[in-house]
N, C-alpha and C positions, 0 to 999 in steps of 0.2 A: 342492600343491593347496590346503591350508589357508591358506597364505600368500596365495595369489591371492584367495581368498574374503575373508580379513581385509582386504586392501588395497581390495577392491571395497566392502566395508561402510564403511570409513573414508572413502573418496572420496565415497560417496553421502551420508554424514552431513555431510561438509564442504560439499557442494553445497547442502544445505538451509540450513545456517548462513549461507552466503554470500548466498543469496537474501534472507534476513531482513535482512542488513546492507545489501543493495542497496536495500531498501525505504526505509531511513532516509537513504541517501546523496543528495547533490546533486552534479552534475557541471557544470563550466563549461569551455567550449571555444570556439575560434575557428573560424568558417566564413566564408570570404571576408573581407568588411570588417565582420563582426558578431561580438560575443561572445554566445554562446548558453548558457542554463542549462536543464538537464533533470534528471529524477530519475535514480536509479542504474541504471535499466533502459533509459534513453534515451527515455522517454516524457514528454509534457508539456513540450515545448520552448518556451521563451520567450526573446525577445530582451532581453539586458541592456543592450547599448550598441552604438553604431556606432563603429568604430575611426577615428582621425584619418587623413586621407590624407597621403601623401608628396607632394612636389612632382613634377610630371610627369603622364603620362596612361597609361591602360591598366593592365595587370596589374602593371607596375613601380611604379605609384603606391600600391600597398597596402603597409602596414607589415607587418613580419615579427614575429609573436608568438613570442618566445623562451621565455617562462615565464609561468605563472599561479600565484599563491600566495594563500592567505588567512591571516588571523591565526587563533589557536587557537579563538576563538569563532565564526569564520565571518562576522564583521561587516564586514570590509574585504577587498577584492580588490586585490592588487598585480599589475600586468602589466608585463612587460619587453617593450616595443615598440621594436624597432630599437635595443636596448641603452640605452634611456631608460626609467626606471621611472615608471609612471602608477599612480594608485590611484583607487578608487571605493568608496563605502559599499554594502554589501549589505543588503537588507531582512530578512535572517535567515530 
């Protein structure tokens, strides 16, 4: 019983710490043909960029986003689009 209470207290304390970290975080993700930036809780979405189209039409004309990466300072975004690397500066 004591172990269960201790685990509950640890899990509750961790959740509070994670919420504070989410307040500082920025998330970049792909939705359709757009790159979207939001805060760590998914609020305040803004469009960063429109992805380049493939040749063709319809859903097949969308590029596939394989990876999104930033440099250590978060000033440059690297995107693997259909196995070709693209980059863009971020406003920090």
